[in-house]
TORKOL-4160 file (C-alpha; in steps of 0.2 Angstrom, whole numbers, padded with zeros to 4 digits, m for minus):
295
<pt num="1" X="m0114" Y="m0292" Z="0262"/>
<pt num="2" X="m0115" Y="m0276" Z="0252"/>
<pt num="3" X="m0131" Y="m0265" Z="0250"/>
<pt num="4" X="m0136" Y="m0250" Z="0240"/>
<pt num="5" X="m0152" Y="m0240" Z="0242"/>
<pt num="6" X="m0159" Y="m0230" Z="0227"/>
<pt num="7" X="m0173" Y="m0218" Z="0226"/>
<pt num="8" X="m0184" Y="m0221" Z="0210"/>
<pt num="9" X="m0194" Y="m0206" Z="0204"/>
<pt num="10" X="m0210" Y="m0208" Z="0194"/>
<pt num="11" X="m0213" Y="m0203" Z="0176"/>
<pt num="12" X="m0226" Y="m0190" Z="0171"/>
<pt num="13" X="m0231" Y="m0187" Z="0153"/>
<pt num="14" X="m0234" Y="m0169" Z="0148"/>
<pt num="15" X="m0238" Y="m0175" Z="0131"/>
<pt num="16" X="m0240" Y="m0192" Z="0123"/>
<pt num="17" X="m0243" Y="m0195" Z="0105"/>
<pt num="18" X="m0243" Y="m0211" Z="0094"/>
<pt num="19" X="m0234" Y="m0208" Z="0078"/>
<pt num="20" X="m0234" Y="m0225" Z="0070"/>
<pt num="21" X="m0239" Y="m0243" Z="0074"/>
<pt num="22" X="m0225" Y="m0255" Z="0068"/>
<pt num="23" X="m0227" Y="m0272" Z="0060"/>
<pt num="24" X="m0220" Y="m0280" Z="0075"/>
<pt num="25" X="m0234" Y="m0273" Z="0086"/>
<pt num="26" X="m0224" Y="m0259" Z="0094"/>
<pt num="27" X="m0230" Y="m0241" Z="0094"/>
<pt num="28" X="m0218" Y="m0227" Z="0089"/>
<pt num="29" X="m0221" Y="m0213" Z="0101"/>
<pt num="30" X="m0217" Y="m0194" Z="0103"/>
<pt num="31" X="m0219" Y="m0188" Z="0120"/>
<pt num="32" X="m0212" Y="m0175" Z="0133"/>
<pt num="33" X="m0208" Y="m0184" Z="0149"/>
<pt num="34" X="m0205" Y="m0176" Z="0166"/>
<pt num="35" X="m0198" Y="m0185" Z="0182"/>
<pt num="36" X="m0207" Y="m0181" Z="0198"/>
<pt num="37" X="m0201" Y="m0184" Z="0216"/>
<pt num="38" X="m0215" Y="m0197" Z="0220"/>
<pt num="39" X="m0202" Y="m0211" Z="0223"/>
<pt num="40" X="m0201" Y="m0229" Z="0227"/>
<pt num="41" X="m0186" Y="m0234" Z="0238"/>
<pt num="42" X="m0177" Y="m0249" Z="0232"/>
<pt num="43" X="m0164" Y="m0258" Z="0242"/>
<pt num="44" X="m0152" Y="m0271" Z="0234"/>
<pt num="45" X="m0142" Y="m0283" Z="0244"/>
<pt num="46" X="m0128" Y="m0294" Z="0237"/>
<pt num="47" X="m0124" Y="m0309" Z="0248"/>
<pt num="48" X="m0115" Y="m0326" Z="0246"/>
<pt num="49" X="m0131" Y="m0336" Z="0242"/>
<pt num="50" X="m0139" Y="m0339" Z="0225"/>
<pt num="51" X="m0153" Y="m0332" Z="0215"/>
<pt num="52" X="m0163" Y="m0316" Z="0213"/>
<pt num="53" X="m0176" Y="m0313" Z="0226"/>
<pt num="54" X="m0188" Y="m0299" Z="0228"/>
<pt num="55" X="m0200" Y="m0293" Z="0242"/>
<pt num="56" X="m0212" Y="m0278" Z="0242"/>
<pt num="57" X="m0223" Y="m0270" Z="0255"/>
<pt num="58" X="m0237" Y="m0270" Z="0242"/>
<pt num="59" X="m0245" Y="m0287" Z="0240"/>
<pt num="60" X="m0251" Y="m0283" Z="0223"/>
<pt num="61" X="m0233" Y="m0282" Z="0216"/>
<pt num="62" X="m0227" Y="m0298" Z="0208"/>
<pt num="63" X="m0212" Y="m0306" Z="0216"/>
<pt num="64" X="m0207" Y="m0317" Z="0201"/>
<pt num="65" X="m0201" Y="m0314" Z="0183"/>
<pt num="66" X="m0216" Y="m0303" Z="0180"/>
<pt num="67" X="m0208" Y="m0290" Z="0191"/>
<pt num="68" X="m0196" Y="m0279" Z="0180"/>
<pt num="69" X="m0184" Y="m0277" Z="0194"/>
<pt num="70" X="m0180" Y="m0296" Z="0193"/>
<pt num="71" X="m0178" Y="m0295" Z="0175"/>
<pt num="72" X="m0167" Y="m0279" Z="0177"/>
<pt num="73" X="m0155" Y="m0289" Z="0188"/>
<pt num="74" X="m0154" Y="m0303" Z="0176"/>
<pt num="75" X="m0150" Y="m0292" Z="0161"/>
<pt num="76" X="m0137" Y="m0283" Z="0171"/>
<pt num="77" X="m0127" Y="m0299" Z="0174"/>
<pt num="78" X="m0130" Y="m0305" Z="0157"/>
<pt num="79" X="m0124" Y="m0289" Z="0148"/>
<pt num="80" X="m0109" Y="m0286" Z="0160"/>
<pt num="81" X="m0104" Y="m0305" Z="0160"/>
<pt num="82" X="m0102" Y="m0304" Z="0178"/>
<pt num="83" X="m0107" Y="m0320" Z="0188"/>
<pt num="84" X="m0124" Y="m0319" Z="0196"/>
<pt num="85" X="m0123" Y="m0316" Z="0214"/>
<pt num="86" X="m0136" Y="m0319" Z="0228"/>
<pt num="87" X="m0146" Y="m0303" Z="0225"/>
<pt num="88" X="m0161" Y="m0298" Z="0236"/>
<pt num="89" X="m0172" Y="m0283" Z="0230"/>
<pt num="90" X="m0183" Y="m0275" Z="0243"/>
<pt num="91" X="m0196" Y="m0262" Z="0236"/>
<pt num="92" X="m0205" Y="m0249" Z="0246"/>
<pt num="93" X="m0219" Y="m0244" Z="0235"/>
<pt num="94" X="m0226" Y="m0226" Z="0234"/>
<pt num="95" X="m0229" Y="m0225" Z="0215"/>
<pt num="96" X="m0246" Y="m0233" Z="0212"/>
<pt num="97" X="m0248" Y="m0247" Z="0200"/>
<pt num="98" X="m0258" Y="m0246" Z="0184"/>
<pt num="99" X="m0257" Y="m0228" Z="0185"/>
<pt num="100" X="m0246" Y="m0223" Z="0170"/>
<pt num="101" X="m0232" Y="m0217" Z="0182"/>
<pt num="102" X="m0220" Y="m0230" Z="0177"/>
<pt num="103" X="m0218" Y="m0237" Z="0194"/>
<pt num="104" X="m0212" Y="m0254" Z="0188"/>
<pt num="105" X="m0200" Y="m0246" Z="0176"/>
<pt num="106" X="m0193" Y="m0235" Z="0190"/>
<pt num="107" X="m0189" Y="m0250" Z="0201"/>
<pt num="108" X="m0180" Y="m0258" Z="0186"/>
<pt num="109" X="m0170" Y="m0243" Z="0184"/>
<pt num="110" X="m0166" Y="m0242" Z="0202"/>
<pt num="111" X="m0159" Y="m0260" Z="0202"/>
<pt num="112" X="m0148" Y="m0256" Z="0187"/>
<pt num="113" X="m0141" Y="m0241" Z="0197"/>
<pt num="114" X="m0139" Y="m0251" Z="0212"/>
<pt num="115" X="m0130" Y="m0266" Z="0204"/>
<pt num="116" X="m0119" Y="m0253" Z="0194"/>
<pt num="117" X="m0113" Y="m0246" Z="0211"/>
<pt num="118" X="m0112" Y="m0263" Z="0220"/>
<pt num="119" X="m0102" Y="m0272" Z="0207"/>
<pt num="120" X="m0090" Y="m0257" Z="0203"/>
<pt num="121" X="m0094" Y="m0258" Z="0185"/>
<pt num="122" X="m0095" Y="m0239" Z="0183"/>
<pt num="123" X="m0105" Y="m0240" Z="0167"/>
<pt num="124" X="m0110" Y="m0223" Z="0161"/>
<pt num="125" X="m0128" Y="m0218" Z="0160"/>
<pt num="126" X="m0129" Y="m0221" Z="0141"/>
<pt num="127" X="m0124" Y="m0239" Z="0143"/>
<pt num="128" X="m0136" Y="m0242" Z="0157"/>
<pt num="129" X="m0150" Y="m0234" Z="0145"/>
<pt num="130" X="m0145" Y="m0246" Z="0131"/>
<pt num="131" X="m0146" Y="m0260" Z="0144"/>
<pt num="132" X="m0163" Y="m0255" Z="0150"/>
<pt num="133" X="m0172" Y="m0253" Z="0133"/>
<pt num="134" X="m0177" Y="m0272" Z="0131"/>
<pt num="135" X="m0186" Y="m0270" Z="0148"/>
<pt num="136" X="m0198" Y="m0257" Z="0141"/>
<pt num="137" X="m0199" Y="m0240" Z="0134"/>
<pt num="138" X="m0200" Y="m0231" Z="0151"/>
<pt num="139" X="m0185" Y="m0238" Z="0159"/>
<pt num="140" X="m0171" Y="m0228" Z="0150"/>
<pt num="141" X="m0180" Y="m0212" Z="0155"/>
<pt num="142" X="m0182" Y="m0218" Z="0173"/>
<pt num="143" X="m0163" Y="m0219" Z="0173"/>
<pt num="144" X="m0161" Y="m0201" Z="0166"/>
<pt num="145" X="m0175" Y="m0191" Z="0174"/>
<pt num="146" X="m0177" Y="m0172" Z="0171"/>
<pt num="147" X="m0187" Y="m0167" Z="0156"/>
<pt num="148" X="m0185" Y="m0174" Z="0139"/>
<pt num="149" X="m0193" Y="m0177" Z="0122"/>
<pt num="150" X="m0193" Y="m0196" Z="0119"/>
<pt num="151" X="m0196" Y="m0203" Z="0102"/>
<pt num="152" X="m0196" Y="m0220" Z="0094"/>
<pt num="153" X="m0201" Y="m0234" Z="0106"/>
<pt num="154" X="m0192" Y="m0223" Z="0120"/>
<pt num="155" X="m0174" Y="m0225" Z="0115"/>
<pt num="156" X="m0172" Y="m0208" Z="0107"/>
<pt num="157" X="m0170" Y="m0193" Z="0119"/>
<pt num="158" X="m0167" Y="m0175" Z="0118"/>
<pt num="159" X="m0165" Y="m0165" Z="0134"/>
<pt num="160" X="m0176" Y="m0150" Z="0138"/>
<pt num="161" X="m0174" Y="m0137" Z="0151"/>
<pt num="162" X="m0181" Y="m0140" Z="0168"/>
<pt num="163" X="m0199" Y="m0133" Z="0171"/>
<pt num="164" X="m0200" Y="m0117" Z="0182"/>
<pt num="165" X="m0204" Y="m0120" Z="0200"/>
<pt num="166" X="m0221" Y="m0129" Z="0201"/>
<pt num="167" X="m0231" Y="m0142" Z="0210"/>
<pt num="168" X="m0240" Y="m0158" Z="0204"/>
<pt num="169" X="m0255" Y="m0165" Z="0211"/>
<pt num="170" X="m0256" Y="m0183" Z="0205"/>
<pt num="171" X="m0273" Y="m0192" Z="0207"/>
<pt num="172" X="m0274" Y="m0211" Z="0205"/>
<pt num="173" X="m0292" Y="m0217" Z="0205"/>
<pt num="174" X="m0297" Y="m0234" Z="0211"/>
<pt num="175" X="m0299" Y="m0240" Z="0193"/>
<pt num="176" X="m0283" Y="m0245" Z="0184"/>
<pt num="177" X="m0279" Y="m0246" Z="0166"/>
<pt num="178" X="m0269" Y="m0260" Z="0157"/>
<pt num="179" X="m0256" Y="m0253" Z="0146"/>
<pt num="180" X="m0259" Y="m0266" Z="0132"/>
<pt num="181" X="m0278" Y="m0263" Z="0133"/>
<pt num="182" X="m0276" Y="m0244" Z="0131"/>
<pt num="183" X="m0265" Y="m0246" Z="0116"/>
<pt num="184" X="m0276" Y="m0259" Z="0108"/>
<pt num="185" X="m0291" Y="m0248" Z="0111"/>
<pt num="186" X="m0282" Y="m0233" Z="0103"/>
<pt num="187" X="m0279" Y="m0243" Z="0088"/>
<pt num="188" X="m0297" Y="m0247" Z="0087"/>
<pt num="189" X="m0303" Y="m0229" Z="0090"/>
<pt num="190" X="m0291" Y="m0220" Z="0080"/>
<pt num="191" X="m0283" Y="m0204" Z="0085"/>
<pt num="192" X="m0293" Y="m0189" Z="0080"/>
<pt num="193" X="m0282" Y="m0176" Z="0089"/>
<pt num="194" X="m0263" Y="m0175" Z="0092"/>
<pt num="195" X="m0253" Y="m0165" Z="0104"/>
<pt num="196" X="m0244" Y="m0150" Z="0097"/>
<pt num="197" X="m0227" Y="m0156" Z="0103"/>
<pt num="198" X="m0217" Y="m0142" Z="0095"/>
<pt num="199" X="m0227" Y="m0129" Z="0104"/>
<pt num="200" X="m0226" Y="m0138" Z="0120"/>
<pt num="201" X="m0207" Y="m0138" Z="0118"/>
<pt num="202" X="m0207" Y="m0120" Z="0114"/>
<pt num="203" X="m0218" Y="m0117" Z="0130"/>
<pt num="204" X="m0205" Y="m0126" Z="0140"/>
<pt num="205" X="m0191" Y="m0116" Z="0133"/>
<pt num="206" X="m0201" Y="m0100" Z="0138"/>
<pt num="207" X="m0202" Y="m0106" Z="0156"/>
<pt num="208" X="m0220" Y="m0100" Z="0157"/>
<pt num="209" X="m0231" Y="m0112" Z="0166"/>
<pt num="210" X="m0248" Y="m0106" Z="0159"/>
<pt num="211" X="m0241" Y="m0109" Z="0141"/>
<pt num="212" X="m0235" Y="m0126" Z="0147"/>
<pt num="213" X="m0252" Y="m0130" Z="0154"/>
<pt num="214" X="m0261" Y="m0125" Z="0138"/>
<pt num="215" X="m0252" Y="m0139" Z="0128"/>
<pt num="216" X="m0254" Y="m0154" Z="0140"/>
<pt num="217" X="m0262" Y="m0168" Z="0130"/>
<pt num="218" X="m0262" Y="m0187" Z="0129"/>
<pt num="219" X="m0269" Y="m0197" Z="0115"/>
<pt num="220" X="m0272" Y="m0212" Z="0126"/>
<pt num="221" X="m0284" Y="m0203" Z="0137"/>
<pt num="222" X="m0300" Y="m0207" Z="0126"/>
<pt num="223" X="m0294" Y="m0225" Z="0125"/>
<pt num="224" X="m0294" Y="m0227" Z="0144"/>
<pt num="225" X="m0313" Y="m0227" Z="0144"/>
<pt num="226" X="m0314" Y="m0221" Z="0162"/>
<pt num="227" X="m0326" Y="m0207" Z="0166"/>
<pt num="228" X="m0317" Y="m0203" Z="0182"/>
<pt num="229" X="m0303" Y="m0196" Z="0172"/>
<pt num="230" X="m0313" Y="m0182" Z="0165"/>
<pt num="231" X="m0320" Y="m0179" Z="0182"/>
<pt num="232" X="m0303" Y="m0178" Z="0191"/>
<pt num="233" X="m0297" Y="m0166" Z="0177"/>
<pt num="234" X="m0312" Y="m0155" Z="0180"/>
<pt num="235" X="m0310" Y="m0155" Z="0199"/>
<pt num="236" X="m0291" Y="m0151" Z="0198"/>
<pt num="237" X="m0295" Y="m0136" Z="0187"/>
<pt num="238" X="m0308" Y="m0131" Z="0199"/>
<pt num="239" X="m0295" Y="m0131" Z="0213"/>
<pt num="240" X="m0284" Y="m0120" Z="0203"/>
<pt num="241" X="m0273" Y="m0131" Z="0192"/>
<pt num="242" X="m0267" Y="m0122" Z="0177"/>
<pt num="243" X="m0269" Y="m0138" Z="0167"/>
<pt num="244" X="m0272" Y="m0156" Z="0169"/>
<pt num="245" X="m0268" Y="m0172" Z="0159"/>
<pt num="246" X="m0269" Y="m0191" Z="0161"/>
<pt num="247" X="m0251" Y="m0198" Z="0162"/>
<pt num="248" X="m0245" Y="m0213" Z="0152"/>
<pt num="249" X="m0258" Y="m0226" Z="0148"/>
<pt num="250" X="m0268" Y="m0220" Z="0164"/>
<pt num="251" X="m0276" Y="m0220" Z="0175"/>
<pt num="252" X="m0267" Y="m0206" Z="0185"/>
<pt num="253" X="m0272" Y="m0188" Z="0182"/>
<pt num="254" X="m0259" Y="m0174" Z="0185"/>
<pt num="255" X="m0263" Y="m0156" Z="0189"/>
<pt num="256" X="m0250" Y="m0143" Z="0186"/>
<pt num="257" X="m0250" Y="m0129" Z="0200"/>
<pt num="258" X="m0240" Y="m0114" Z="0203"/>
<pt num="259" X="m0243" Y="m0114" Z="0222"/>
<pt num="260" X="m0240" Y="m0129" Z="0234"/>
<pt num="261" X="m0255" Y="m0123" Z="0245"/>
<pt num="262" X="m0267" Y="m0125" Z="0230"/>
<pt num="263" X="m0260" Y="m0142" Z="0226"/>
<pt num="264" X="m0262" Y="m0148" Z="0244"/>
<pt num="265" X="m0280" Y="m0142" Z="0244"/>
<pt num="266" X="m0283" Y="m0151" Z="0228"/>
<pt num="267" X="m0276" Y="m0167" Z="0236"/>
<pt num="268" X="m0288" Y="m0165" Z="0250"/>
<pt num="269" X="m0303" Y="m0162" Z="0239"/>
<pt num="270" X="m0299" Y="m0177" Z="0227"/>
<pt num="271" X="m0294" Y="m0189" Z="0241"/>
<pt num="272" X="m0311" Y="m0197" Z="0244"/>
<pt num="273" X="m0313" Y="m0201" Z="0225"/>
<pt num="274" X="m0296" Y="m0209" Z="0224"/>
<pt num="275" X="m0284" Y="m0224" Z="0229"/>
<pt num="276" X="m0271" Y="m0210" Z="0232"/>
<pt num="277" X="m0267" Y="m0192" Z="0229"/>
<pt num="278" X="m0250" Y="m0186" Z="0230"/>
<pt num="279" X="m0241" Y="m0169" Z="0229"/>
<pt num="280" X="m0224" Y="m0169" Z="0220"/>
<pt num="281" X="m0212" Y="m0158" Z="0212"/>
<pt num="282" X="m0202" Y="m0160" Z="0196"/>
<pt num="283" X="m0186" Y="m0170" Z="0199"/>
<pt num="284" X="m0169" Y="m0166" Z="0189"/>
<pt num="285" X="m0163" Y="m0184" Z="0191"/>
<pt num="286" X="m0169" Y="m0202" Z="0188"/>
<pt num="287" X="m0165" Y="m0216" Z="0199"/>
<pt num="288" X="m0151" Y="m0211" Z="0210"/>
<pt num="289" X="m0141" Y="m0219" Z="0224"/>
<pt num="290" X="m0143" Y="m0212" Z="0242"/>
<pt num="291" X="m0134" Y="m0225" Z="0252"/>
<pt num="292" X="m0120" Y="m0238" Z="0249"/>
<pt num="293" X="m0114" Y="m0250" Z="0262"/>
<pt num="294" X="m0101" Y="m0264" Z="0264"/>
<pt num="295" X="m0089" Y="m0258" Z="0251"/>
């Protein structure tokens, strides 16, 4: 029996823009993404049995093909040509669901990292990213981490410098948002305002947090249709956030803070209104191996 443990950081959108809706229904995007150290812990065990099984400490997480982690294992064996082994996947959830934090994508990335180590395939990051793309636009980024501009349907990356030292208060309200519904509503409403991605990139290169905070914007925020999102943004700013933005398709809202104490105070203030509030920091890496046993 061989086992690998991988930490899977969440994804935060500093910006999100829809540049085009394609004829196949996909939306082409331009967005600046940040990995944060709010992590799921994924343990993958290979054994002499058969099949891919998943278990999770959150009963809301699907345990079948609806779970991207299962599909990630299947695509790994298909693409590498290796015979599928008995594969058990255990997920300890910290990243909330329906939050826009790419928790399912992070778990899928973690499975690819784990199997790459357990099977000794030694695939470079770029090959894992190409393997991950059919699983969803966020999975390649969840492998890479750091700060990037992502374009297309998530397959085009340009690496940006790390943010200056800062803290993120991530507030997940009780209400969730369906990704498909958010994009459908954005199509219906139109997009009257777009983020200034170029200025955000310049702000990141300047390493000035107030400049970065000034350009936070997500075109899906109006499409989420949840008043609590505006309320959480207002409260985060009251608590000293330099800026606040909904991440992904929602419903989580992220506040950018210079001081940990202020971020912790915001967590305490928002906790009664939310399913969960977390304080995190930017993370330089994506899904990464922390333990490998039985080699």
